[in-house]
C-alpha positions as CSV (number, residue, x, y, z in Angstrom):
1,M,17.5,55.8,41.1
2,N,20.1,53.4,39.8
3,S,19.6,49.9,41.3
4,Q,22.8,48.3,40.0
5,K,24.3,46.3,42.9
6,A,27.8,45.1,43.5
7,W,28.2,41.3,43.6
8,Y,30.0,40.9,46.9
9,L,29.5,44.3,48.6
10,G,25.8,44.3,47.9
11,C,25.8,48.1,47.7
12,S,24.0,50.0,44.9
13,R,25.4,52.8,42.8
14,D,23.4,55.5,44.6
15,Q,24.9,54.4,48.0
16,I,28.5,54.9,47.0
17,A,30.5,58.1,46.9
18,D,33.0,59.1,44.2
19,R,35.7,59.1,46.9
20,V,36.5,55.9,48.8
21,I,38.8,55.1,51.8
22,L,39.8,51.4,51.7
23,L,40.4,49.7,55.0
24,G,41.8,46.3,55.9
25,D,40.1,45.8,59.3
26,P,36.3,45.8,59.0
27,G,36.1,47.1,62.6
28,R,37.7,50.4,61.4
29,V,34.6,51.1,59.3
30,Q,32.5,51.5,62.5
31,R,35.3,53.4,64.3
32,L,36.2,55.8,61.6
33,S,32.7,56.5,60.5
34,G,32.6,58.7,63.7
35,H,34.6,61.2,61.7
36,L,31.8,61.6,59.1
37,D,28.4,63.2,59.1
38,D,25.1,61.6,58.1
39,V,26.6,58.1,58.0
40,R,24.7,55.2,56.5
41,H,26.0,51.6,57.3
42,F,25.2,48.9,54.8
43,P,24.7,45.2,55.4
44,V,28.0,43.3,55.9
45,N,28.6,40.4,53.5
46,R,31.6,38.0,53.9
47,G,33.1,40.4,56.4
48,L,33.1,43.3,53.9
49,A,31.8,46.3,55.8
50,T,30.8,49.4,53.9
51,A,29.5,52.8,55.0
52,T,28.9,56.2,53.4
53,G,28.8,59.7,55.0
54,S,30.2,63.1,54.3
55,Y,33.2,65.2,55.4
56,N,32.9,69.0,55.0
57,G,29.8,68.3,52.9
58,I,31.6,66.0,50.5
59,P,30.5,62.3,50.3
60,I,33.0,59.7,51.4
61,T,32.6,55.9,51.4
62,L,34.5,53.7,53.8
63,A,35.0,50.1,52.6
64,A,36.8,47.2,54.3
65,F,38.5,44.4,52.3
66,G,40.1,42.3,55.0
67,M,43.6,41.1,54.1
68,G,45.4,40.6,50.9
69,A,45.5,41.8,47.3
70,P,42.9,39.5,45.7
71,I,40.0,40.7,47.9
72,A,41.2,44.3,48.0
73,A,41.1,44.3,44.2
74,I,37.6,42.8,44.2
75,V,36.4,45.6,46.5
76,L,38.0,48.4,44.4
77,H,36.8,46.9,41.1
78,E,33.2,46.6,42.4
79,L,33.2,50.1,43.7
80,A,34.7,51.5,40.5
81,D,32.0,49.7,38.5
82,L,29.5,51.5,40.6
83,G,31.1,54.9,39.7
84,A,33.7,55.5,42.4
85,S,36.8,57.1,40.9
86,I,39.2,58.1,43.8
87,F,40.5,55.5,46.2
88,L,42.9,55.8,49.2
89,R,44.1,52.8,51.1
90,I,44.9,53.5,54.8
91,G,46.3,51.0,57.2
92,T,49.5,49.5,58.5
93,S,52.7,48.4,57.0
94,I,56.1,47.0,57.9
95,G,58.6,49.9,57.9
96,L,62.1,49.6,56.4
97,P,65.0,51.9,57.5
98,P,64.9,54.8,57.9
99,V,61.2,54.4,58.7
100,E,60.5,53.8,62.4
101,I,57.5,52.5,64.3
102,G,54.8,55.2,64.3
103,D,56.1,56.9,61.2
104,V,53.6,57.5,58.4
105,V,54.5,56.5,54.8
106,I,52.8,57.9,51.7
107,A,53.3,55.7,48.6
108,D,54.4,57.4,45.5
109,S,55.1,54.1,43.8
110,A,55.1,50.3,44.5
111,I,57.0,47.2,43.5
112,I,54.8,44.3,42.5
113,H,55.5,41.0,44.3
114,E,51.9,39.9,44.5
115,G,50.0,38.0,41.9
116,T,46.8,40.0,41.5
117,S,48.4,42.8,39.5
118,K,49.4,40.3,36.8
119,A,45.7,39.7,36.0
120,Y,45.3,43.4,35.1
121,S,48.7,44.4,33.8
122,P,50.7,41.2,33.0
123,E,53.9,43.0,32.0
124,A,54.1,45.4,34.9
125,N,56.7,45.0,37.7
126,D,56.0,48.3,39.4
127,C,53.4,51.1,39.4
128,R,53.0,54.7,40.4
129,A,50.4,56.2,42.7
130,D,48.3,59.1,41.5
131,T,50.4,62.2,41.7
132,E,47.4,64.4,42.8
133,I,46.7,62.1,45.7
134,V,50.3,62.0,46.7
135,A,50.5,65.8,46.7
136,A,47.3,66.1,48.7
137,L,48.5,63.6,51.3
138,S,51.8,65.4,51.6
139,S,50.1,68.7,52.2
140,A,47.6,67.3,54.7
141,S,50.3,65.5,56.6
142,E,52.0,68.8,57.4
143,S,49.5,69.5,60.0
144,Q,50.1,66.2,61.8
145,S,52.6,65.7,64.6
146,V,54.2,62.5,63.2
147,R,57.2,61.9,61.0
148,T,56.1,61.3,57.4
149,H,57.9,59.8,54.5
150,V,57.0,59.7,50.8
151,G,58.4,56.8,48.8
152,S,58.1,53.3,47.4
153,F,56.2,50.3,48.8
154,A,56.5,46.7,48.0
155,S,53.5,44.3,48.2
156,Y,53.6,40.5,48.7
157,D,51.1,37.7,49.0
158,G,53.0,35.4,51.4
159,F,53.0,37.2,54.7
160,Y,54.8,34.6,56.7
161,R,57.1,33.6,53.9
162,D,58.1,37.0,52.4
163,M,57.3,39.7,55.0
164,F,57.4,38.3,58.6
165,A,59.2,35.1,59.4
166,L,57.1,33.0,61.8
167,D,59.7,30.3,62.0
168,G,63.4,29.7,61.3
169,A,62.7,28.3,57.8
170,S,61.7,31.7,56.5
171,E,64.2,33.8,58.3
172,S,66.8,33.9,55.5
173,R,64.2,34.4,52.8
174,V,62.6,37.4,54.5
175,A,66.0,38.9,55.4
176,A,67.1,38.6,51.7
177,N,63.9,40.3,50.6
178,F,64.3,43.2,53.0
179,E,68.0,43.6,52.1
180,S,67.1,43.9,48.4
181,L,64.2,46.3,49.1
182,I,66.3,48.6,51.4
183,S,69.0,48.7,48.7
184,N,66.3,49.9,46.3
185,N,65.1,52.6,48.7
186,V,61.8,50.9,49.5
187,L,60.2,52.3,52.6
188,A,57.3,50.0,53.5
189,V,56.0,46.5,52.9
190,D,52.4,45.5,52.8
191,M,50.0,43.1,51.0
192,E,47.8,45.4,49.0
193,T,49.3,48.7,47.8
194,S,50.8,47.6,44.5
195,A,47.6,45.7,43.5
196,L,45.3,48.6,44.3
197,I,47.4,51.1,42.4
198,T,47.7,48.7,39.4
199,V,44.0,47.7,39.3
200,G,42.9,51.3,39.8
201,G,45.1,52.5,37.0
202,V,43.7,50.0,34.6
203,L,40.2,51.0,35.6
204,H,41.1,54.7,35.1
205,C,40.8,55.6,38.8
206,K,43.0,57.7,41.0
207,V,44.6,55.6,43.7
208,G,46.9,56.2,46.6
209,S,48.1,54.5,49.8
210,L,48.8,55.9,53.3
211,C,50.1,53.7,56.0
212,V,51.6,53.8,59.5
213,S,54.6,51.7,60.2
214,S,53.3,49.2,62.8
215,V,56.2,46.7,62.8
216,N,60.0,47.2,62.9
217,S,61.4,45.0,60.1
218,L,64.7,44.3,62.0
219,T,63.5,43.7,65.6
220,K,59.9,42.5,64.8
221,H,58.7,44.8,67.5
222,K,55.0,45.7,67.1
223,M,53.2,48.9,67.8
224,S,51.1,48.8,71.0
225,A,47.3,49.0,70.9
226,E,47.5,52.5,72.3
227,Q,49.9,53.6,69.6
228,Q,47.8,52.1,66.9
229,A,44.7,53.8,68.1
230,E,46.5,57.2,68.0
231,S,47.9,56.4,64.6
232,E,44.5,55.5,63.3
233,K,43.3,59.0,64.2
234,V,46.2,60.6,62.3
235,L,45.6,58.4,59.2
236,I,41.8,59.2,59.0
237,T,42.3,62.9,59.6
238,T,45.1,63.1,56.9
239,A,43.0,60.9,54.5
240,L,39.9,63.0,54.8
241,Q,41.7,66.3,54.4
242,A,43.5,65.0,51.3
243,L,40.5,63.3,49.6
244,V,38.2,66.3,49.7
245,S,40.9,68.3,47.9
246,V,41.3,65.9,45.0
247,D,39.3,66.6,41.9
248,T,37.0,63.8,40.5
């Protein structure tokens, strides 16, 4: 038995599956583990919750990273060092027209506006999701009753400066960002997708991102708790169906 342990996650190599679903909210690990069989939950360290179970007999790990590209990259890097090779982020994003609240967006690429990617690929300005994961997600989404888009994401570090204006001082900055992104056919904005795809690529992993649009970029209207719960079920079902079809 290999006893190598991850620095922050505290998990050992034998506790981690080849396929990993990355989650922002640590609470989702507990909720979504109900979709797996034979689940083992591991000790939470610094809010980083991790669990491993199986779906249709194939091992799957659920790992929470909290918020933002730096910690998301740490979690992916530690798990890759333990042997995981396929990663799928699922979560929420801000949708840009024509995406509406409740729509699901599959990333086929991402524009880098966060700083973490530069530590791994200094010259990169954008990145592309693994094509096999994109195809698997597109196929799995056909059985869902929600509108789904495939396209580009953009990821930022400064949530209240670049993505969601909390006060008047940031309104024009966010509006200019969104106008530029829409003109370049970007469909969704988040904090992690570009970093995860970039870091995963450097580490020779397959990485994808699947998000529900929970905020309207124009009105700032947010998805209700009931809508978010239903969307979470769609995301995990799509993710599991897709992941088990991807070759390691």
